[in-house]
C-alpha positions as CSV (number, residue, x, y, z in Angstrom):
1,M,-23.7,-61.1,-65.7
2,L,-22.0,-58.3,-64.7
3,F,-24.1,-57.0,-62.0
4,K,-26.5,-59.2,-59.8
5,K,-29.8,-58.3,-58.5
6,K,-29.3,-57.2,-55.2
7,R,-32.1,-58.9,-52.7
8,L,-33.7,-57.2,-49.8
9,P,-34.0,-58.8,-46.5
10,G,-37.2,-59.8,-45.6
11,N,-38.2,-57.0,-43.4
12,Q,-37.0,-54.3,-46.3
13,A,-39.0,-55.7,-49.2
14,S,-42.3,-56.0,-46.7
15,G,-41.6,-52.1,-45.4
16,L,-41.1,-51.1,-49.5
17,W,-44.3,-53.2,-50.0
18,G,-46.2,-51.3,-47.1
19,E,-45.2,-48.1,-47.9
20,A,-46.5,-48.6,-52.0
21,V,-49.8,-49.7,-50.2
22,A,-50.0,-46.9,-47.7
23,G,-49.2,-44.4,-51.0
24,L,-51.9,-45.9,-52.7
25,Y,-54.3,-45.9,-50.3
26,L,-53.7,-42.2,-49.1
27,K,-54.2,-41.4,-53.4
28,K,-57.5,-42.6,-53.4
29,Q,-58.3,-40.7,-50.0
30,G,-57.4,-37.5,-51.8
31,F,-53.8,-36.7,-50.7
32,K,-51.3,-35.9,-53.1
33,I,-48.1,-37.3,-52.6
34,L,-45.1,-34.9,-52.2
35,A,-42.2,-37.1,-51.5
36,R,-41.5,-40.6,-50.8
37,R,-38.7,-42.3,-48.9
38,L,-37.1,-38.7,-48.1
39,K,-33.8,-38.9,-46.7
40,V,-33.1,-35.9,-44.4
41,G,-30.1,-35.9,-43.1
42,H,-29.7,-39.3,-40.6
43,D,-33.6,-39.7,-40.7
44,E,-35.9,-40.5,-43.5
45,L,-39.5,-39.4,-43.9
46,D,-41.5,-42.6,-45.4
47,L,-44.3,-40.0,-46.9
48,V,-45.0,-36.2,-47.1
49,V,-48.4,-35.8,-48.3
50,R,-51.0,-32.9,-48.6
51,G,-54.6,-33.3,-47.9
52,E,-57.5,-32.2,-45.8
53,G,-55.9,-28.6,-45.4
54,C,-52.3,-29.4,-44.4
55,V,-48.8,-31.2,-44.9
56,V,-48.8,-34.8,-43.2
57,F,-45.9,-36.7,-42.5
58,V,-46.7,-40.2,-42.5
59,E,-44.5,-43.0,-40.9
60,V,-45.6,-46.3,-42.5
61,K,-45.6,-49.4,-40.2
62,T,-45.8,-52.9,-41.9
63,R,-46.1,-56.2,-40.0
64,R,-47.4,-59.6,-41.1
65,S,-49.7,-60.0,-38.3
66,R,-50.3,-58.4,-35.0
67,H,-49.2,-61.4,-33.2
68,F,-46.5,-58.8,-31.5
69,G,-49.2,-56.1,-31.2
70,A,-50.2,-53.2,-33.3
71,P,-47.6,-51.7,-35.7
72,A,-48.1,-48.3,-34.6
73,S,-46.5,-49.3,-31.1
74,A,-43.3,-49.4,-32.9
75,V,-43.5,-45.7,-33.2
76,D,-41.6,-45.1,-29.8
77,R,-40.3,-41.9,-28.3
78,R,-37.3,-41.9,-30.4
79,K,-38.8,-42.5,-34.0
80,R,-41.1,-39.9,-33.0
81,H,-38.1,-37.2,-32.3
82,A,-36.2,-38.4,-35.4
83,V,-39.5,-37.9,-37.5
84,S,-40.1,-34.6,-36.3
85,R,-36.6,-33.2,-36.9
86,A,-37.0,-34.2,-40.4
87,A,-40.2,-32.7,-41.1
88,V,-38.4,-29.2,-39.8
89,H,-35.8,-29.8,-41.7
90,Y,-38.1,-30.3,-44.8
91,L,-40.5,-27.3,-44.1
92,K,-37.2,-25.3,-43.9
93,K,-35.4,-26.3,-46.9
94,N,-38.7,-26.3,-49.4
95,R,-39.8,-23.1,-47.6
96,F,-43.2,-23.6,-47.5
97,P,-45.8,-20.8,-46.3
98,E,-47.4,-21.2,-42.8
99,E,-49.2,-24.2,-43.3
100,S,-50.8,-26.6,-40.4
101,I,-48.8,-29.7,-40.1
102,R,-50.0,-33.0,-38.4
103,F,-48.4,-36.9,-38.4
104,D,-49.9,-39.6,-39.0
105,V,-49.1,-43.5,-39.3
106,V,-50.4,-46.1,-41.7
107,E,-50.8,-49.5,-40.4
108,V,-50.4,-52.1,-43.0
109,I,-50.9,-55.6,-42.1
110,G,-50.8,-58.6,-44.5
111,E,-48.0,-60.0,-47.0
112,P,-48.0,-59.0,-50.8
113,D,-49.8,-62.2,-51.9
114,G,-53.0,-61.1,-50.0
115,E,-55.4,-58.4,-49.0
116,P,-53.7,-55.9,-46.4
117,E,-55.4,-54.5,-43.5
118,I,-55.0,-50.8,-43.5
119,N,-55.1,-48.5,-40.5
120,H,-54.7,-45.1,-41.1
121,I,-54.2,-43.0,-37.7
122,R,-54.9,-39.4,-38.0
123,N,-52.6,-37.0,-35.7
124,A,-51.2,-40.0,-34.4
125,F,-48.7,-37.7,-32.4
126,T,-47.5,-34.3,-32.2
127,L,-44.3,-32.2,-33.1
128,D,-42.0,-32.7,-30.5
129,R,-41.8,-30.4,-27.9
130,C,-38.2,-29.3,-28.3
131,F,-38.3,-28.2,-32.1
132,R,-40.0,-25.4,-33.4
133,L,-41.9,-24.6,-36.8
134,P,-40.0,-22.6,-39.2
135,Y,-42.4,-20.2,-39.3
Protein backbone atom coordinates (compact mmCIF):
# COMPACT_ATOMS: atom_id res chain seq x y z
CA MET A 1 0.00 0.00 0.00
CA LEU A 2 1.55 3.31 -1.06
CA PHE A 3 -0.66 5.58 0.97
CA LYS A 4 -2.00 4.96 4.43
CA LYS A 5 -5.26 6.48 5.54
CA LYS A 6 -4.56 9.12 8.10
CA ARG A 7 -6.60 8.60 11.24
CA LEU A 8 -7.75 11.73 12.95
CA PRO A 9 -7.46 12.13 16.70
CA GLY A 10 -10.77 11.57 18.50
CA ASN A 11 -11.47 15.24 19.12
CA GLN A 12 -10.86 16.17 15.46
CA ALA A 13 -13.08 13.35 14.19
CA SER A 14 -15.74 14.37 16.72
CA GLY A 15 -15.46 18.01 15.61
CA LEU A 16 -15.87 17.09 11.92
CA TRP A 17 -18.92 15.01 12.78
CA GLY A 18 -20.37 17.89 14.83
CA GLU A 19 -19.84 20.36 11.99
CA ALA A 20 -21.59 18.00 9.56
CA VAL A 21 -24.52 17.57 11.97
CA ALA A 22 -24.75 21.34 12.50
CA GLY A 23 -24.66 21.96 8.73
CA LEU A 24 -27.53 19.53 8.11
CA TYR A 25 -29.50 21.04 10.97
CA LEU A 26 -29.07 24.58 9.63
CA LYS A 27 -30.04 23.52 6.09
CA LYS A 28 -33.23 21.96 7.47
CA GLN A 29 -33.92 25.26 9.24
CA GLY A 30 -33.77 27.06 5.86
CA PHE A 31 -30.22 28.43 5.95
CA LYS A 32 -28.02 28.36 2.85
CA ILE A 33 -24.47 27.13 3.47
CA LEU A 34 -21.96 29.60 1.99
CA ALA A 35 -18.77 28.04 3.38
CA ARG A 36 -17.58 25.20 5.62
CA ARG A 37 -14.31 24.98 7.53
CA LEU A 38 -13.02 28.11 5.85
CA LYS A 39 -9.41 29.00 6.62
CA VAL A 40 -8.96 32.78 6.84
CA GLY A 41 -5.35 33.61 7.65
CA HIS A 42 -4.57 31.85 10.93
CA ASP A 43 -8.26 31.62 11.81
CA GLU A 44 -11.02 29.27 10.73
CA LEU A 45 -14.73 29.77 10.32
CA ASP A 46 -16.65 26.56 10.98
CA LEU A 47 -19.71 27.54 8.95
CA VAL A 48 -20.83 30.65 7.10
CA VAL A 49 -24.53 30.61 6.28
CA ARG A 50 -27.18 32.98 4.99
CA GLY A 51 -30.66 33.06 6.40
CA GLU A 52 -33.10 34.96 8.54
CA GLY A 53 -32.11 38.14 6.69
CA CYS A 54 -28.38 38.09 7.42
CA VAL A 55 -25.02 36.42 6.98
CA VAL A 56 -24.34 34.20 9.99
CA PHE A 57 -20.91 33.10 11.18
CA VAL A 58 -21.40 29.86 13.09
CA GLU A 59 -19.01 28.40 15.64
CA VAL A 60 -19.75 24.71 16.20
CA LYS A 61 -18.86 23.12 19.53
CA THR A 62 -19.13 19.36 19.88
CA ARG A 63 -18.98 17.38 23.11
CA ARG A 64 -19.85 13.80 24.06
CA SER A 65 -21.76 15.01 27.11
CA ARG A 66 -22.38 18.02 29.33
CA HIS A 67 -20.21 16.61 32.15
CA PHE A 68 -17.74 19.46 31.78
CA GLY A 69 -20.32 22.17 31.12
CA ALA A 70 -22.07 23.54 28.07
CA PRO A 71 -20.07 23.32 24.84
CA ALA A 72 -20.72 27.02 24.16
CA SER A 73 -18.74 27.93 27.27
CA ALA A 74 -15.61 27.05 25.25
CA VAL A 75 -16.28 30.10 23.05
CA ASP A 76 -14.18 32.39 25.19
CA ARG A 77 -12.92 35.93 24.58
CA ARG A 78 -9.98 34.74 22.45
CA LYS A 79 -12.22 32.58 20.28
CA ARG A 80 -14.77 35.39 19.81
CA HIS A 81 -11.91 37.71 18.82
CA ALA A 82 -10.55 35.19 16.27
CA VAL A 83 -14.00 34.53 14.77
CA SER A 84 -14.68 38.29 14.54
CA ARG A 85 -11.35 38.85 12.79
CA ALA A 86 -12.03 36.02 10.33
CA ALA A 87 -15.56 37.30 9.65
CA VAL A 88 -14.34 40.81 8.80
CA HIS A 89 -11.68 39.38 6.45
CA TYR A 90 -14.28 37.12 4.83
CA LEU A 91 -16.65 40.04 4.24
CA LYS A 92 -13.84 42.19 2.77
CA LYS A 93 -12.53 39.45 0.51
CA ASN A 94 -15.96 38.51 -0.82
CA ARG A 95 -17.12 42.13 -1.15
CA PHE A 96 -20.47 41.58 0.46
CA PRO A 97 -22.96 44.40 0.06
CA GLU A 98 -23.96 46.11 3.26
CA GLU A 99 -25.72 43.34 5.05
CA SER A 100 -26.61 42.41 8.61
CA ILE A 101 -24.35 39.85 10.24
CA ARG A 102 -24.53 37.84 13.41
CA PHE A 103 -22.54 35.26 15.31
CA ASP A 104 -24.22 32.02 16.37
CA VAL A 105 -23.00 28.97 18.25
CA VAL A 106 -24.35 25.51 17.54
CA GLU A 107 -23.77 22.97 20.29
CA VAL A 108 -23.75 19.32 19.23
CA ILE A 109 -23.84 16.88 22.13
CA GLY A 110 -23.50 13.15 21.55
CA GLU A 111 -21.59 10.64 19.48
CA PRO A 112 -21.80 9.54 15.83
CA ASP A 113 -23.55 6.27 16.67
CA GLY A 114 -26.42 7.98 18.51
CA GLU A 115 -28.96 10.75 18.13
CA PRO A 116 -27.25 14.09 18.84
CA GLU A 117 -28.70 16.89 20.92
CA ILE A 118 -28.48 20.17 19.00
CA ASN A 119 -28.73 23.58 20.61
CA HIS A 120 -28.67 26.62 18.27
CA ILE A 121 -27.73 29.81 20.11
CA ARG A 122 -28.59 32.78 17.91
CA ASN A 123 -26.69 36.03 18.52
CA ALA A 124 -24.32 34.18 20.86
CA PHE A 125 -21.91 37.12 20.74
CA THR A 126 -21.30 40.37 18.87
CA LEU A 127 -18.46 41.56 16.66
CA ASP A 128 -15.38 42.19 18.79
CA ARG A 129 -15.23 45.94 19.39
CA CYS A 130 -11.71 46.29 17.96
CA PHE A 131 -13.01 45.39 14.48
CA ARG A 132 -15.22 47.32 12.10
CA LEU A 133 -17.37 46.04 9.27
CA PRO A 134 -15.92 46.86 5.84
CA TYR A 135 -19.00 48.85 4.83
